[in-house]
C-alpha positions as CSV (number, residue, x, y, z in Angstrom):
1,M,0.0,0.0,0.0
2,R,2.9,2.4,0.7
3,T,4.7,1.7,-2.6
4,D,4.2,4.3,-5.4
5,W,3.9,1.8,-8.3
6,S,3.9,4.6,-10.8
7,R,7.5,5.5,-9.8
8,T,9.0,2.2,-8.6
9,G,11.9,0.3,-10.1
10,S,12.3,-3.4,-10.4
11,G,13.0,-4.2,-6.7
12,P,9.4,-4.1,-5.4
13,F,8.4,-6.5,-8.2
14,A,11.0,-8.9,-7.0
15,V,9.9,-8.6,-3.4
16,Y,6.3,-9.0,-4.6
17,G,7.1,-12.4,-6.2
18,L,9.0,-13.4,-3.0
19,L,6.0,-12.6,-0.7
20,V,3.5,-14.4,-2.9
21,G,5.8,-17.5,-2.9
22,V,6.0,-17.5,0.9
23,L,2.2,-17.2,1.1
24,A,1.8,-20.0,-1.4
25,Q,3.8,-22.3,0.9
26,G,1.0,-21.9,3.5
27,R,-1.9,-22.3,1.1
28,A,-1.3,-23.1,-2.6
29,S,-4.2,-21.0,-3.9
30,N,-2.4,-17.9,-2.8
31,A,-0.2,-18.4,-5.9
32,L,-3.1,-16.8,-7.8
33,L,-2.0,-13.4,-6.3
34,L,0.9,-13.5,-8.7
35,A,-1.6,-12.5,-11.5
36,L,-2.1,-9.2,-9.7
37,V,1.4,-8.1,-10.6
38,I,0.3,-7.4,-14.1
39,P,-1.9,-4.3,-13.3
40,L,0.7,-3.1,-10.9
41,A,3.4,-3.3,-13.6
42,G,1.1,-1.5,-16.0
43,T,1.1,1.6,-13.9
44,R,4.8,2.0,-14.4
45,H,5.5,0.5,-17.8
46,A,3.4,1.7,-20.7
47,E,5.3,-0.5,-23.1
48,S,4.2,-4.1,-23.2
49,A,7.8,-5.5,-23.2
50,R,8.7,-3.6,-20.1
51,R,5.5,-4.6,-18.4
52,L,6.2,-8.2,-19.1
53,R,9.8,-7.9,-17.8
54,A,8.5,-6.7,-14.5
55,A,6.0,-9.6,-14.3
56,A,8.8,-12.0,-15.3
57,L,10.9,-10.7,-12.4
58,A,8.1,-11.4,-9.9
59,L,7.6,-14.8,-11.4
60,T,11.3,-15.6,-11.1
61,T,11.5,-14.7,-7.4
62,F,8.3,-16.6,-6.8
63,T,9.8,-19.7,-8.4
64,V,13.0,-19.4,-6.4
65,V,11.0,-19.4,-3.2
66,C,8.8,-22.3,-4.2
67,L,11.6,-24.5,-5.6
68,P,12.9,-26.0,-2.3
69,S,9.5,-27.3,-1.3
70,A,8.9,-28.7,-4.7
71,V,12.3,-30.5,-4.6
72,A,11.5,-31.8,-1.1
73,N,8.1,-33.1,-2.3
74,Y,9.7,-34.9,-5.2
75,H,12.3,-36.4,-2.9
76,A,9.5,-37.7,-0.6
77,G,7.1,-38.9,-3.2
78,R,9.2,-39.2,-6.4
79,E,6.5,-37.2,-8.2
80,P,6.3,-33.5,-9.3
81,I,4.0,-32.0,-6.6
82,P,4.8,-28.2,-6.4
83,F,2.6,-27.4,-3.3
84,T,0.0,-29.9,-2.2
85,Y,-1.0,-33.5,-2.9
86,N,-4.5,-32.7,-1.6
87,L,-5.7,-30.7,-4.6
88,G,-8.0,-33.5,-6.0
89,F,-9.2,-34.5,-2.5
90,N,-10.2,-30.9,-1.7
91,L,-11.9,-30.6,-5.0
92,Y,-14.1,-33.6,-4.3
93,V,-14.9,-32.4,-0.8
94,G,-16.4,-29.3,-2.5
95,N,-18.0,-31.2,-5.4
96,N,-19.8,-34.4,-4.4
97,P,-23.4,-35.5,-3.9
98,D,-23.3,-34.6,-0.2
99,A,-21.5,-31.3,-0.7
100,D,-23.0,-28.2,1.0
101,G,-20.2,-25.7,0.4
102,A,-18.4,-26.2,3.7
103,W,-16.3,-29.2,4.8
104,V,-18.1,-32.5,4.5
105,E,-16.9,-36.1,5.1
106,V,-16.1,-38.0,1.9
107,T,-14.4,-41.1,3.2
108,R,-17.5,-42.5,5.0
109,G,-15.9,-41.8,8.4
110,S,-12.8,-44.0,7.9
111,T,-9.8,-43.0,10.0
112,P,-7.1,-41.2,7.9
113,V,-4.1,-43.4,7.9
114,P,-1.0,-43.7,5.6
115,L,-0.9,-46.6,3.3
116,E,0.7,-49.7,4.7
117,G,4.5,-49.5,4.6
118,S,4.6,-45.8,3.6
119,S,6.4,-43.1,5.6
120,P,4.2,-41.0,7.9
121,V,6.7,-38.1,7.3
122,T,5.1,-37.4,3.9
123,G,1.7,-36.7,5.5
124,G,0.2,-39.6,3.5
125,A,-2.7,-40.0,5.8
126,L,-4.6,-37.0,4.7
127,D,-5.4,-37.5,1.0
128,G,-7.8,-40.4,1.3
129,R,-5.5,-43.0,-0.3
130,A,-6.3,-45.6,2.4
131,F,-10.0,-45.1,1.8
132,L,-9.6,-45.5,-2.0
133,L,-7.6,-48.7,-1.4
134,A,-10.3,-50.1,0.9
135,S,-13.3,-49.0,-1.1
136,Q,-12.0,-49.2,-4.7
137,G,-9.1,-51.6,-4.5
138,R,-6.7,-48.8,-5.8
139,G,-3.3,-48.5,-4.3
140,L,-2.3,-45.1,-5.5
141,S,0.7,-42.7,-5.3
142,P,0.0,-39.2,-4.0
143,A,-0.3,-37.7,-7.5
144,E,-2.4,-40.6,-8.7
145,S,-4.7,-40.2,-5.6
146,S,-5.1,-36.5,-6.3
147,A,-5.9,-37.2,-9.9
148,R,-8.5,-39.8,-8.9
149,W,-10.3,-37.5,-6.5
150,A,-10.2,-34.8,-9.2
151,Q,-11.8,-37.2,-11.7
152,M,-14.6,-38.0,-9.2
153,A,-15.2,-34.3,-8.7
154,A,-15.3,-33.7,-12.4
155,G,-17.7,-36.6,-12.8
156,F,-20.1,-35.1,-10.3
157,V,-20.0,-31.7,-12.0
158,R,-20.7,-33.3,-15.4
159,S,-23.6,-35.4,-14.0
160,A,-25.2,-32.6,-12.1
161,P,-24.2,-29.2,-13.7
162,A,-27.1,-27.3,-12.1
163,R,-26.3,-28.6,-8.7
164,A,-22.6,-27.8,-9.2
165,L,-23.5,-24.2,-10.2
166,A,-25.8,-23.8,-7.2
167,L,-22.9,-25.0,-5.0
168,A,-20.6,-22.4,-6.5
169,G,-23.0,-19.7,-5.7
170,R,-23.5,-21.0,-2.2
171,K,-19.7,-21.0,-1.6
172,L,-19.5,-17.4,-2.7
173,L,-22.1,-16.5,0.0
174,L,-20.4,-18.7,2.6
175,A,-17.1,-16.9,1.9
176,W,-18.6,-13.7,3.2
177,T,-21.2,-14.9,5.7
178,W,-21.1,-13.6,9.3
179,R,-21.7,-17.1,10.6
180,E,-18.9,-19.2,12.0
181,L,-17.7,-22.1,9.7
182,P,-15.4,-24.2,11.9
183,Q,-13.8,-27.3,10.5
184,I,-12.5,-28.8,13.7
185,E,-13.4,-26.8,16.8
186,S,-15.9,-24.1,17.4
187,R,-14.7,-20.6,18.4
188,K,-17.9,-20.3,20.4
189,S,-16.9,-23.2,22.6
190,L,-13.5,-21.6,23.3
191,A,-15.2,-18.3,24.0
192,R,-17.5,-19.9,26.6
193,A,-14.5,-21.5,28.3
194,A,-12.1,-18.6,28.1
195,G,-14.3,-15.5,27.8
196,P,-14.9,-13.2,24.8
197,L,-12.5,-13.6,21.9
198,G,-12.0,-10.0,20.6
199,L,-14.4,-7.1,20.7
200,P,-18.1,-7.8,20.4
201,V,-19.7,-6.9,17.1
202,V,-16.9,-4.6,15.8
203,G,-14.3,-7.3,16.3
204,T,-16.2,-9.9,14.3
205,F,-15.7,-11.2,10.8
206,G,-19.2,-10.0,9.9
207,C,-18.5,-6.4,10.8
208,L,-15.2,-6.4,9.0
209,A,-16.8,-8.1,5.9
210,I,-19.6,-5.5,5.7
211,L,-17.2,-2.6,6.0
212,G,-14.6,-4.2,3.7
213,L,-17.2,-4.9,0.9
214,S,-18.4,-1.4,1.2
215,G,-14.9,0.0,1.0
216,A,-14.2,-2.1,-2.2
217,A,-16.8,0.0,-4.1
218,W,-14.8,3.2,-3.3
219,A,-11.3,1.6,-3.6
220,A,-12.0,0.3,-7.1
221,R,-12.2,3.9,-8.3
222,H,-8.8,5.0,-6.9
223,G,-5.2,4.1,-7.6
224,A,-3.3,0.9,-8.3
225,A,-2.8,-0.1,-4.7
226,E,-6.5,0.3,-3.9
227,R,-7.5,-1.7,-6.9
228,W,-4.9,-4.3,-6.0
229,L,-6.7,-4.7,-2.6
230,V,-10.0,-5.2,-4.4
231,G,-8.4,-7.8,-6.7
232,Y,-6.8,-9.5,-3.7
233,A,-10.2,-10.0,-2.0
234,G,-11.8,-11.1,-5.2
235,L,-9.1,-13.6,-6.1
236,I,-9.1,-15.1,-2.6
237,T,-12.9,-15.4,-2.7
238,L,-12.9,-17.0,-6.2
239,A,-10.1,-19.4,-5.1
240,L,-12.6,-20.9,-2.6
241,V,-15.3,-21.7,-5.1
242,P,-13.8,-24.9,-6.6
243,F,-13.1,-26.3,-3.2
244,F,-15.0,-25.7,0.1
245,V,-15.3,-22.8,2.6
246,T,-14.1,-22.9,6.2
247,D,-12.9,-20.2,8.6
248,R,-9.3,-21.1,8.3
249,Y,-9.6,-20.3,4.5
250,R,-11.6,-17.1,5.1
251,H,-8.9,-15.8,7.4
252,H,-6.8,-15.0,4.2
253,L,-9.4,-12.3,3.4
254,L,-8.7,-10.3,6.6
255,P,-5.6,-8.3,5.5
256,A,-7.4,-6.8,2.6
257,L,-10.7,-6.4,4.5
258,A,-9.0,-4.5,7.3
259,V,-7.6,-1.9,4.9
260,L,-10.8,-1.7,2.8
261,A,-12.8,-1.3,6.0
262,G,-10.6,1.8,6.8
263,V,-11.4,3.1,3.3
264,A,-15.1,2.6,4.0
265,I,-15.0,4.4,7.4
266,A,-13.1,7.3,5.8
267,E,-15.6,7.6,2.9
268,I,-18.6,7.3,5.1
269,T,-17.3,9.9,7.5
270,R,-16.6,12.2,4.5
271,A,-20.1,11.7,3.1
272,A,-21.8,12.3,6.5
273,R,-19.9,15.6,7.0
274,G,-20.5,16.8,3.4
275,A,-23.5,18.6,2.0
276,E,-24.0,16.2,-0.9
277,R,-27.1,14.1,-0.4
278,A,-26.1,11.9,-3.3
279,A,-22.8,11.0,-1.6
280,R,-24.7,10.0,1.6
281,A,-27.2,8.0,-0.5
282,R,-24.3,6.2,-2.3
283,A,-22.7,5.4,1.1
284,A,-25.9,4.0,2.5
285,L,-26.4,1.9,-0.6
286,S,-22.9,0.5,-0.5
287,V,-23.2,-0.5,3.2
288,G,-26.7,-1.8,2.6
289,L,-25.7,-4.1,-0.3
290,A,-22.7,-5.3,1.6
291,A,-24.8,-6.1,4.7
292,G,-27.3,-8.0,2.4
293,V,-24.5,-10.2,1.2
294,V,-22.9,-10.8,4.7
295,L,-26.2,-11.3,6.6
296,V,-27.9,-13.6,4.1
297,P,-29.3,-16.6,6.1
298,I,-26.9,-19.3,5.0
299,G,-24.7,-21.8,6.9
300,S,-23.2,-25.3,7.0
301,R,-25.6,-28.2,7.6
302,G,-23.0,-30.1,9.7
303,A,-23.9,-31.6,13.1
304,R,-21.4,-29.5,15.0
305,S,-23.8,-26.7,15.9
306,G,-25.9,-25.9,18.9
307,E,-25.5,-26.1,22.7
308,W,-24.4,-29.7,22.7
309,V,-21.2,-28.8,20.9
310,A,-20.1,-26.4,23.6
311,E,-20.9,-29.0,26.3
312,S,-19.1,-31.7,24.4
313,D,-16.0,-29.6,23.8
314,R,-15.8,-28.8,27.5
315,A,-16.1,-32.5,28.3
316,I,-13.3,-33.3,25.9
317,R,-11.0,-30.9,27.8
318,W,-11.8,-32.7,31.1
319,L,-11.2,-36.1,29.3
320,E,-7.7,-34.9,28.1
321,R,-6.9,-34.1,31.8
322,G,-7.9,-37.5,32.9
323,A,-10.9,-36.1,34.9
324,Y,-13.3,-38.9,33.9
325,A,-16.1,-38.1,36.3
326,E,-16.3,-34.4,35.1
327,A,-15.9,-35.6,31.5
328,A,-18.7,-38.1,31.8
329,A,-21.0,-35.5,33.4
330,G,-20.3,-33.1,30.6
331,F,-20.9,-35.7,27.9
332,A,-24.2,-36.5,29.6
333,R,-25.3,-32.9,29.5
334,A,-24.3,-32.7,25.9
335,E,-26.3,-35.8,25.1
336,S,-29.4,-34.3,26.8
337,E,-29.0,-31.1,24.7
338,L,-28.6,-33.2,21.6
339,G,-31.8,-35.2,22.1
340,E,-32.8,-38.0,19.9
341,A,-31.0,-37.7,16.5
342,R,-32.6,-39.5,13.6
343,V,-29.6,-41.2,12.2
344,Q,-31.1,-41.8,8.7
345,A,-31.8,-38.1,8.3
346,L,-28.2,-37.0,9.1
347,S,-25.5,-36.3,6.6
348,T,-22.3,-38.5,6.6
349,S,-20.4,-35.6,8.3
350,A,-23.0,-35.3,11.0
351,R,-22.9,-39.1,11.7
352,V,-19.1,-39.0,11.9
353,D,-19.2,-36.1,14.4
354,L,-21.7,-37.9,16.6
355,A,-19.7,-41.1,16.4
356,A,-16.7,-39.3,17.7
357,F,-18.8,-37.9,20.5
358,Q,-20.0,-41.4,21.5
359,F,-16.4,-42.8,21.3
360,R,-15.1,-40.2,23.7
361,Y,-18.1,-40.6,26.0
362,G,-17.3,-44.3,26.1
363,I,-13.7,-43.6,27.1
364,A,-14.8,-41.5,30.0
365,L,-17.2,-44.2,31.2
366,E,-14.5,-46.9,30.9
367,G,-12.2,-44.7,33.0
368,L,-14.9,-44.8,35.7
369,G,-15.1,-48.6,35.6
370,R,-18.5,-48.5,33.9
371,H,-17.6,-51.1,31.2
372,A,-21.1,-52.0,30.2
373,D,-22.1,-48.4,29.6
374,A,-18.8,-47.8,27.7
375,I,-19.6,-50.7,25.4
376,T,-23.1,-49.3,24.7
377,H,-21.6,-45.9,23.6
378,W,-19.0,-47.6,21.4
379,E,-21.7,-49.7,19.8
380,R,-23.6,-46.5,19.1
381,A,-20.5,-45.0,17.6
382,V,-20.0,-47.9,15.2
383,A,-23.7,-47.8,14.3
384,L,-23.3,-44.2,13.3
385,D,-19.9,-44.7,11.6
386,P,-19.2,-48.4,10.6
387,N,-15.6,-47.4,9.6
388,D,-14.8,-46.0,13.1
389,V,-11.6,-48.0,13.7
390,E,-11.0,-46.5,17.2
391,S,-14.5,-47.6,18.5
392,L,-14.1,-51.0,16.8
393,G,-10.7,-51.5,18.5
394,R,-12.1,-50.5,21.9
395,L,-15.0,-52.9,21.4
396,C,-12.7,-55.8,20.6
397,L,-10.9,-55.4,23.9
398,A,-14.1,-54.6,25.9
399,Y,-16.0,-57.6,24.6
400,E,-13.1,-59.9,25.5
401,L,-12.9,-58.3,29.0
402,V,-16.5,-59.3,29.7
403,G,-16.4,-62.7,28.0
404,R,-18.4,-61.8,24.9
405,T,-16.0,-63.8,22.6
406,A,-18.3,-64.1,19.6
407,E,-18.9,-60.4,19.5
408,A,-15.2,-59.7,19.9
409,N,-14.4,-62.0,16.9
410,R,-17.1,-60.2,14.8
411,A,-15.5,-56.8,15.7
412,R,-12.1,-58.1,14.7
413,R,-13.4,-59.2,11.3
414,R,-14.9,-55.8,10.8
415,L,-11.6,-54.2,11.7
416,Q,-9.8,-56.2,9.0
417,S,-11.9,-54.4,6.3
418,V,-11.5,-50.8,7.4
419,P,-8.6,-48.4,6.9
420,G,-6.2,-48.7,9.8
421,G,-7.9,-51.8,11.2
422,R,-5.1,-54.2,10.6
423,G,-2.6,-52.0,12.4
424,R,-5.1,-51.8,15.4
425,L,-5.4,-55.6,15.5
426,L,-1.7,-56.1,15.5
427,L,-1.3,-53.5,18.2
428,D,-3.8,-55.3,20.4
429,E,-2.0,-58.5,19.9
430,A,1.3,-56.8,20.7
431,W,0.0,-55.5,24.0
432,S,-1.4,-59.0,24.9
433,T,2.0,-60.6,24.0
434,A,3.9,-58.1,26.1
435,G,1.6,-58.7,29.0
436,R,2.5,-62.4,28.8
437,G,6.2,-61.5,29.1
438,D,7.1,-62.5,25.5
439,L,9.0,-59.2,24.8
440,A,10.7,-60.4,21.6
441,N,7.4,-61.3,19.8
442,A,5.8,-58.2,21.3
443,E,8.4,-56.0,19.7
444,R,7.9,-57.8,16.4
445,L,4.2,-57.2,16.5
446,F,4.6,-53.5,17.4
447,L,6.8,-53.1,14.4
448,E,4.3,-54.9,12.2
449,A,1.5,-52.7,13.5
450,L,3.6,-49.6,12.6
451,H,4.2,-51.0,9.1
452,A,0.5,-51.4,8.7
453,S,-0.4,-48.0,10.2
454,P,2.8,-45.8,10.3
455,D,1.2,-43.0,12.3
456,L,-0.3,-45.2,15.0
457,S,1.0,-43.2,18.0
458,I,0.1,-45.7,20.7
459,A,2.2,-48.4,18.8
460,W,5.2,-46.1,18.9
461,V,4.6,-45.6,22.7
462,G,4.4,-49.4,23.1
463,L,7.7,-50.0,21.2
464,I,9.5,-47.3,23.1
465,R,8.2,-48.6,26.5
466,L,9.2,-52.1,25.7
467,R,12.8,-51.1,24.8
468,V,13.1,-48.9,27.8
469,Q,11.9,-51.6,30.1
470,A,14.4,-54.0,28.5
471,G,17.2,-51.6,29.1
472,R,17.9,-51.1,25.3
473,L,18.2,-47.4,25.6
474,D,19.9,-46.8,22.2
475,A,17.1,-48.7,20.4
476,A,14.5,-46.8,22.4
477,A,16.1,-43.5,21.4
478,Q,16.0,-44.5,17.7
479,A,12.4,-45.5,18.0
480,L,11.7,-42.1,19.7
481,D,13.3,-40.2,16.9
482,D,11.1,-42.1,14.4
483,A,8.0,-41.6,16.5
484,R,8.6,-37.8,16.7
485,S,8.8,-37.7,12.9
486,A,5.5,-39.7,12.7
487,G,3.7,-37.2,14.9
488,L,4.0,-38.6,18.5
489,D,2.5,-36.3,21.1
490,P,5.3,-33.8,22.0
491,V,4.8,-34.1,25.8
492,T,4.9,-37.9,25.6
493,A,8.0,-37.7,23.5
494,D,9.7,-35.2,25.9
495,I,9.0,-37.5,28.9
496,F,10.6,-40.4,27.2
497,E,13.6,-38.3,26.0
498,C,14.0,-36.7,29.5
499,F,14.2,-40.2,31.0
500,L,16.6,-41.4,28.3
501,S,18.8,-38.4,28.8
502,V,19.0,-39.0,32.5
503,R,19.9,-42.7,32.0
504,R,22.5,-41.8,29.4
505,G,24.3,-39.3,31.6
506,D,23.1,-36.0,30.0
507,P,21.5,-34.1,32.9
508,A,21.7,-30.7,31.2
509,R,19.5,-31.9,28.3
510,A,17.2,-33.7,30.7
511,R,16.6,-30.4,32.7
512,R,15.9,-28.5,29.5
513,L,13.3,-31.2,28.5
514,L,11.8,-31.3,32.0
515,A,11.4,-27.5,32.0
516,R,9.0,-27.7,29.0
517,I,6.9,-30.6,30.3
518,P,3.7,-29.3,31.9
519,S,3.3,-30.2,35.6
520,D,-0.4,-30.2,35.3
521,P,-2.2,-32.4,34.3
522,P,-0.1,-35.4,35.0
523,P,0.3,-38.0,32.2
524,P,-2.6,-40.4,32.0
525,D,-0.3,-43.3,31.3
526,P,1.0,-44.8,34.6
527,L,4.4,-45.7,33.0
528,L,4.9,-42.1,31.8
529,R,4.1,-40.8,35.3
530,D,6.7,-43.2,36.7
531,L,9.3,-42.3,34.2
532,L,8.7,-38.6,34.8
533,A,8.9,-39.0,38.6
534,E,12.1,-41.1,38.3
535,S,13.6,-38.4,36.1
536,R,12.8,-35.7,38.6
537,R,14.2,-37.7,41.5
538,A,17.4,-38.4,39.6
539,L,17.9,-34.8,38.6
540,A,17.2,-33.6,42.2
541,E,19.9,-36.0,43.4
542,N,22.3,-34.9,40.8
543,A,21.8,-31.2,41.7
544,G,22.4,-32.1,45.4
545,R,25.8,-33.5,44.8
């Protein structure tokens, strides 16, 4: 905004390309902003050749910034993937028979897991390849998976063009709606727990969107920088249309909206103070039209809305702290708020959300020793989401615990057919084998479980525990390094590494690790609590010498 593009040299164009490259690393569609360098270059270079040279300079610096990640992606997957392997998957999320413009579940509730034997470091759990393998028998590479999802999205658009066009219009409205569009956790739930998030009304997206849209009408008639802001907001909005809309995508609108809102406030103030009735009428019309777009009654049809969501999110926080009684009470309140849900009338996404709720409710009840009630809730979870590998795994163990062998066997057979199920079965067998004292076979089974489900955190924990208990500290340290790369919980990893550092005679590193381990809540795993307590005792004794 501060650059005078009518007088600038080549440097700002190089910086522009660099900044767009950095933004594209965070979200690939930001690469579209590179197109806006053309009108900026036009303000300085009347000649086409000079205008193209300025654009080429921006493109060059953009490419230099993006090249390292493209090389890293090629090294990981042996395929040319410049930014993301999720392009096709995200296209299908936004263009499928159940699409509503926001995030919807397209893998029938199956747990996202990497393909068997693949490296979890590549993030291979998130593009639906395991689901395609289980449902279509296709074992695909990242690029092939993206292409397959894109083909399915294109097939939907061809088969229902009117529906696809209506979805595109709906996404445009969702991009600017005042309503919250969470993908994972509701901001309202956080506000209820922590207090107001920002200023009421004036600190909301809706207020900024109304003012920003109003300001766009004035900014479009001004200089290159102002028109660039309008183009930025327009491109970011249009970039959402092929995919889906969620708050974390709409946040990219905020930089332009904040400045455009300032333009609107200045123009409205000027019109209010002036004597021109036409100017005041234009200001009122701009604000009115913008408000009409932002306040249109539209939203996502997902299940995660209403009072039950806030109660459930609070109960999840209690569950994470190991406070099972408080968690169970919170889940009970959420269930009463939810009422009787007609499963057949729910979308796939809504059923998956409710299944996750029932799964966590069951964990809280099991923590209180109410095994029969826990089984009931896990059965409800599986009824809602037949591909819920976590609930099926819990049911296998719970059925065995109460002697319901036939039902345990049925649950195992179901696990074999869902993504991530084989890894879960091998994990359960590994724990049972370790419990019998057969550590060699237990280690083999943990490794097989990790081969089947490379990001199965609890299997990494089991492998590290086994090697620590066997006194094989170097092997445990190697497993810990691999587990961190696979996404092991940082606190769990720090507890193991702190203990290993103490045992390997590195108290300085152990103290640094201990300093970043939260003292509250204590780890729910008894072994982790023991390792942490032993590390603290050893460090205290070392300091007293």
